[in-house]
C-alpha positions in Angstrom: 0.0 0.0 0.0 1.2 3.5 -0.9 -0.2 6.5 0.9 -0.7 9.4 -1.6 -2.5 12.0 0.5 -3.8 12.7 4.0 -7.1 14.6 4.1 -10.4 15.2 5.7 -13.6 13.7 4.3 -16.2 16.1 2.7 -19.9 15.7 3.4 -20.8 13.8 0.3 -18.0 11.3 0.7 -19.0 10.7 4.3 -22.6 10.1 3.3 -21.5 7.7 0.6 -19.5 5.6 3.1 -21.5 6.2 6.2 -22.2 2.4 6.6 -18.5 1.7 6.9 -17.4 4.5 9.2 -17.7 3.7 12.9 -19.5 6.3 15.1 -17.3 7.7 17.8 -18.2 9.5 21.0 -17.0 12.9 19.8 -17.7 15.5 17.1 -15.2 15.7 14.1 -14.6 18.0 11.2 -15.5 17.6 7.6 -13.8 19.7 4.9 -17.1 21.1 3.7 -18.1 24.7 4.4 -21.0 25.3 6.7 -24.0 27.6 6.0 -22.6 30.6 7.8 -19.4 32.6 7.2 -16.3 31.1 8.8 -18.0 27.7 9.7 -17.3 24.2 8.7 -19.7 21.2 8.7 -19.0 18.4 11.2 -20.2 15.0 12.2 -21.6 14.9 15.7 -21.2 12.2 18.3 -24.2 10.3 17.0 -22.8 10.1 13.4 -25.1 12.8 11.9 -23.8 15.6 9.8 -24.4 19.2 11.1 -24.8 21.1 7.8 -25.1 24.5 9.5 -21.6 24.0 10.9 -19.6 25.5 13.8 -17.1 28.2 13.9 -13.6 27.3 12.7 -12.4 28.6 16.1 -14.5 26.0 18.0 -13.0 22.7 19.1 -13.8 19.6 17.1 -12.0 16.3 16.5 -10.1 15.3 13.4 -10.5 11.9 11.6 -8.0 11.9 8.8 -8.6 9.9 5.6 -5.8 8.3 3.6 -5.9 8.3 -0.1 -4.0 5.2 -1.2 -3.0 2.9 -4.1 -2.0 -0.7 -4.2 -4.4 -1.6 -1.4 -5.1 -5.3 -0.9 -8.3 -5.1 1.2 -12.0 -4.9 0.9 -14.5 -2.2 2.0 -15.2 -2.6 5.7 -11.9 -4.3 6.5 -9.7 -2.9 9.2 -6.1 -2.2 8.8 -3.7 -1.4 11.7 -1.5 1.5 10.6 0.5 4.0 12.8 -0.8 2.2 15.9 -4.5 3.0 14.9 -7.2 1.0 13.3 -8.2 2.3 9.8 -11.4 1.2 8.1 -11.1 0.5 4.3 -13.8 2.5 2.5 -12.8 1.5 -1.0 -9.6 0.4 -2.9 -8.3 4.0 -2.7 -9.5 5.3 0.6 -9.0 4.5 4.3 
């Protein structure tokens, strides 16, 4: 596996892969702008997207996504990498 990029998911990508992404007990940023100036959308602690967003100055968790190539795994598989469990979303995204 080769890591090509580290990024945040956008809202549409999160919606597409929502069945594979485990819910965690904290809110985390998406890279999609919110409805108000200087706000970003986020996923709340129940797994729902807050489309209005919160101020970019507010505290929120980060769940990075890895864009990869040469991945030998199936969607839903878990890979241990950098001492963390990563969920395979497709053959190019963890």
